[in-house]
C-alpha positions as CSV (number, residue, x, y, z in Angstrom):
1,M,0.0,0.0,0.0
2,I,1.4,3.4,-1.0
3,K,1.5,5.9,1.9
4,I,0.8,9.5,1.0
5,K,1.5,12.1,3.6
6,I,-0.8,15.1,4.0
7,R,0.8,18.2,2.5
8,K,4.0,16.4,1.7
9,A,6.4,18.6,-0.3
10,V,6.8,18.0,-4.0
11,K,9.8,19.0,-6.0
12,K,9.3,22.1,-8.2
13,K,10.0,20.2,-11.5
14,K,7.5,17.5,-10.6
15,Y,4.9,20.1,-9.6
16,I,5.3,21.9,-12.9
17,F,5.1,18.6,-14.8
18,L,1.9,17.5,-13.0
19,A,0.3,20.9,-13.7
20,A,1.3,20.7,-17.4
21,M,-0.1,17.2,-17.6
22,A,-3.4,18.4,-16.2
23,F,-3.7,21.1,-18.9
24,L,-2.7,18.6,-21.6
25,A,-5.3,16.1,-20.4
26,V,-8.1,18.7,-20.6
27,F,-7.0,19.7,-24.1
28,L,-6.8,16.1,-25.3
29,I,-10.3,15.4,-24.0
30,W,-11.6,18.5,-25.7
31,W,-9.9,17.6,-28.9
32,A,-11.2,14.0,-28.8
33,V,-14.8,14.9,-28.0
34,S,-15.0,17.7,-30.6
35,G,-12.9,16.0,-33.3
36,T,-14.9,12.8,-33.3
37,G,-18.2,14.7,-33.7
38,A,-19.6,13.3,-30.4
39,V,-20.7,16.9,-29.7
40,K,-21.8,19.3,-32.4
41,E,-19.4,22.1,-33.1
42,I,-22.1,24.7,-32.3
43,F,-21.9,23.5,-28.7
44,L,-18.2,22.6,-28.5
45,P,-15.9,24.1,-31.2
46,K,-12.8,22.2,-32.3
47,P,-9.4,23.5,-31.0
48,S,-8.5,24.3,-34.6
49,S,-11.6,26.5,-35.0
50,V,-10.6,28.5,-31.9
51,L,-7.0,28.8,-33.2
52,Q,-8.4,30.1,-36.5
53,Y,-10.4,32.7,-34.6
54,Y,-7.3,33.8,-32.8
55,V,-5.4,34.1,-36.1
56,G,-8.1,36.2,-37.7
57,A,-8.5,38.4,-34.6
58,I,-4.8,39.0,-34.4
59,Q,-4.6,39.9,-38.1
60,D,-7.4,42.4,-38.0
61,G,-6.1,43.9,-34.7
62,S,-9.3,43.3,-32.7
63,L,-7.8,40.8,-30.3
64,W,-5.0,43.2,-29.1
65,E,-7.4,46.2,-28.9
66,N,-10.1,44.3,-26.9
67,T,-7.4,42.8,-24.6
68,R,-5.9,46.2,-24.0
69,I,-9.3,47.8,-23.1
70,S,-10.2,45.0,-20.8
71,V,-6.9,45.0,-19.0
72,I,-7.2,48.8,-18.4
73,R,-10.7,48.4,-17.0
74,I,-9.7,45.6,-14.7
75,T,-6.6,47.5,-13.5
76,L,-8.5,50.7,-12.7
77,G,-11.4,48.9,-10.9
78,F,-9.0,46.8,-8.9
79,L,-6.6,49.6,-8.0
80,I,-9.5,51.8,-6.8
81,A,-10.8,49.0,-4.7
82,V,-7.4,48.4,-3.2
83,V,-6.7,52.0,-2.4
84,L,-10.0,52.4,-0.6
85,G,-10.5,48.9,0.6
86,I,-7.2,48.2,2.4
87,P,-7.4,51.2,4.8
88,V,-11.0,50.4,5.6
89,G,-10.2,46.8,6.1
90,I,-7.3,47.5,8.4
91,L,-9.5,49.8,10.5
92,A,-12.2,47.2,10.7
93,G,-9.7,44.5,11.7
94,T,-8.0,46.7,14.3
95,F,-10.8,48.5,16.2
96,K,-14.0,46.7,17.3
97,K,-16.2,49.8,17.1
98,I,-15.2,50.4,13.5
99,E,-15.7,46.7,12.8
100,A,-19.2,46.9,14.2
101,V,-20.0,49.6,11.7
102,I,-18.3,48.2,8.6
103,R,-18.4,44.4,8.8
104,P,-22.1,43.8,8.9
105,L,-22.7,46.2,6.1
106,C,-20.0,44.7,3.9
107,E,-21.3,41.2,4.8
108,F,-24.7,42.2,3.6
109,I,-23.7,43.9,0.4
110,R,-21.2,41.3,-0.8
111,Y,-24.0,38.8,-1.3
112,M,-25.9,41.1,-3.7
113,P,-25.4,40.0,-7.3
114,V,-23.1,42.5,-9.1
115,P,-25.0,42.3,-12.5
116,A,-28.1,43.5,-10.6
117,F,-26.3,46.8,-10.0
118,V,-25.7,47.4,-13.7
119,P,-29.0,49.4,-14.3
120,L,-28.3,51.5,-11.2
121,I,-24.7,52.1,-12.3
122,M,-25.9,53.3,-15.7
123,V,-28.1,55.9,-13.9
124,W,-25.4,56.9,-11.3
125,V,-22.4,57.3,-13.5
126,G,-23.6,56.9,-17.1
127,I,-22.6,54.4,-19.7
128,G,-18.9,55.5,-20.3
129,E,-15.7,53.8,-19.1
130,S,-16.4,54.9,-15.5
131,A,-19.5,52.5,-15.5
132,K,-17.4,49.5,-16.4
133,V,-14.8,50.3,-13.8
134,T,-17.5,50.8,-11.2
135,V,-18.9,47.3,-11.8
136,I,-15.5,45.8,-11.2
137,F,-15.0,48.1,-8.1
138,I,-18.3,47.0,-6.6
139,G,-17.5,43.4,-7.3
140,T,-14.2,43.4,-5.4
141,F,-14.4,46.2,-2.8
142,F,-16.7,44.8,-0.2
143,Q,-15.1,41.3,-0.3
144,L,-11.6,42.9,-0.1
145,V,-12.5,44.9,3.0
146,L,-13.7,41.8,4.8
147,M,-10.6,39.8,3.8
148,V,-8.2,42.6,4.8
149,A,-10.0,42.8,8.1
150,D,-9.4,39.1,8.7
151,D,-5.7,39.5,7.7
152,A,-5.4,42.3,10.4
153,M,-7.2,40.1,13.0
154,A,-4.9,37.2,12.2
155,V,-1.9,39.1,13.7
156,P,-1.2,37.5,17.0
157,D,-2.2,39.4,20.1
158,D,1.1,38.5,21.8
159,L,3.0,40.4,19.1
160,I,0.9,43.5,19.7
161,N,1.1,43.2,23.4
162,A,4.9,42.9,23.2
163,G,4.9,46.2,21.4
164,Y,2.9,47.9,24.1
165,T,5.2,46.4,26.7
166,L,8.2,47.9,24.9
167,G,6.6,51.4,24.9
168,A,4.7,51.5,21.6
169,D,1.5,53.5,21.5
170,T,-1.6,52.6,19.3
171,K,-0.3,54.4,16.2
172,K,3.1,52.7,16.4
173,A,1.5,49.3,17.1
174,V,-0.6,49.7,14.0
175,F,2.0,51.0,11.6
176,R,5.2,49.3,12.9
177,I,3.8,45.9,14.1
178,M,0.3,45.1,12.8
179,I,0.7,46.2,9.1
180,P,4.2,44.7,8.6
181,A,3.0,41.5,10.2
182,M,0.0,41.2,8.0
183,L,1.7,42.1,4.7
184,P,2.3,38.4,3.5
185,R,-1.3,37.5,4.1
186,L,-2.4,40.8,2.5
187,M,-0.5,40.0,-0.7
188,E,-2.3,36.6,-0.9
189,T,-5.6,38.4,-0.4
190,L,-4.8,40.8,-3.3
191,R,-3.9,37.7,-5.4
192,M,-7.3,36.2,-4.7
193,M,-9.1,39.5,-5.3
194,I,-7.5,40.1,-8.8
195,G,-9.1,36.7,-9.7
196,W,-12.5,38.0,-8.6
197,A,-11.9,41.1,-10.6
198,W,-11.4,39.1,-13.8
199,T,-14.6,37.1,-13.2
200,Y,-16.6,40.4,-13.2
201,L,-15.2,41.5,-16.5
202,V,-18.1,40.2,-18.6
203,S,-20.6,41.8,-16.2
204,A,-18.8,45.1,-16.5
205,E,-18.9,45.0,-20.2
206,L,-22.6,44.6,-20.2
207,V,-22.8,48.4,-19.8
208,A,-23.1,49.7,-23.3
209,A,-19.7,48.4,-24.4
210,N,-18.5,48.1,-27.9
211,T,-15.0,46.9,-27.1
212,G,-13.4,44.4,-24.7
213,L,-13.1,40.7,-24.3
214,G,-16.4,40.5,-22.4
215,Y,-18.2,42.4,-25.1
216,T,-16.7,40.1,-27.7
217,I,-18.1,37.0,-25.8
218,L,-21.5,38.6,-25.5
219,K,-21.6,39.7,-29.1
220,S,-20.6,36.2,-30.3
221,Q,-23.3,34.7,-28.2
222,R,-26.0,36.4,-30.3
223,F,-24.7,34.7,-33.4
224,L,-23.7,31.4,-31.8
225,K,-20.1,31.9,-32.7
226,T,-18.8,29.4,-30.1
227,D,-15.3,29.6,-31.4
228,A,-15.1,33.3,-30.5
229,I,-16.9,32.6,-27.2
230,F,-14.3,29.9,-26.3
231,G,-11.5,32.1,-27.5
232,G,-12.6,35.0,-25.3
233,I,-13.1,32.7,-22.3
234,L,-9.7,31.0,-22.7
235,L,-7.9,34.4,-23.1
236,I,-9.5,35.8,-20.0
237,G,-8.5,32.6,-18.1
238,L,-4.9,33.0,-19.4
239,L,-4.7,36.7,-18.4
240,G,-6.1,35.8,-15.0
241,L,-3.5,33.1,-14.6
242,I,-0.7,35.5,-15.6
243,T,-1.8,38.1,-13.0
244,D,-2.1,35.3,-10.4
245,R,1.4,34.2,-11.1
246,I,2.7,37.8,-10.9
247,F,1.3,38.1,-7.4
248,A,2.6,34.7,-6.3
249,F,6.1,35.7,-7.6
250,L,6.0,39.1,-5.8
251,N,4.8,37.4,-2.6
252,K,7.7,34.9,-2.8
253,K,10.3,37.6,-3.5
254,L,9.1,40.1,-1.0
255,F,8.4,37.6,1.8
256,P,10.7,34.6,1.2
257,W,10.2,33.4,4.8
258,V,6.5,32.6,4.2
259,E,5.7,29.1,3.2
260,G,3.4,28.2,0.3
261,G,2.5,30.2,-2.8
262,K,3.8,27.8,-5.4
């Protein structure tokens, strides 16, 4: 009987190999199912059809332009959520009175479906770029506040009390003890939230858009162009994976003493 230990470390090369095999297995299943005609191409396009879509979209320049627009929207919405959400989250995770005001409200709002806000956003800020950015902001801000608050609360009380014992006041305890101690967890939180931001891209581009990857998917849906739909979905997934790896790399380089984050 083969014994497998829980959370047993795996060599980096083996980890990468297994991850690559997982992607290859999914591709082979897709190729086999679509290539044999078991599923009609209107429901599941062939990999070659998706590749042809990419070639055509690259040649006419639409792929680069739509990708650029979507990346800008994601970046702006995410950055605004980060700039506003991190301070609010730290306050909520540090002071109980502030937590009592912020946490229940954020817990309530975060369960509201973001697409339901689209009509209101169009009334509040119009149908321009600010509306798309607002959708992404709403989708990430409230969840980010709660997760940052949890990161702050995860800092051990003994560490804070040690600071008070050594003469630190509340301000120094927050800025010199709590915030530095929570930074590795905060980076992981941001890594998770950028993933959330990408999932809201299609909802954001519901708002009177005529460019963007989400818009391309929605437009292709009307004409049942499943090759373009799959192409857009796969590209969004790839961009999301790239941003995830960037955050994982930064976390590893900035905080090398923290375990995990392969």
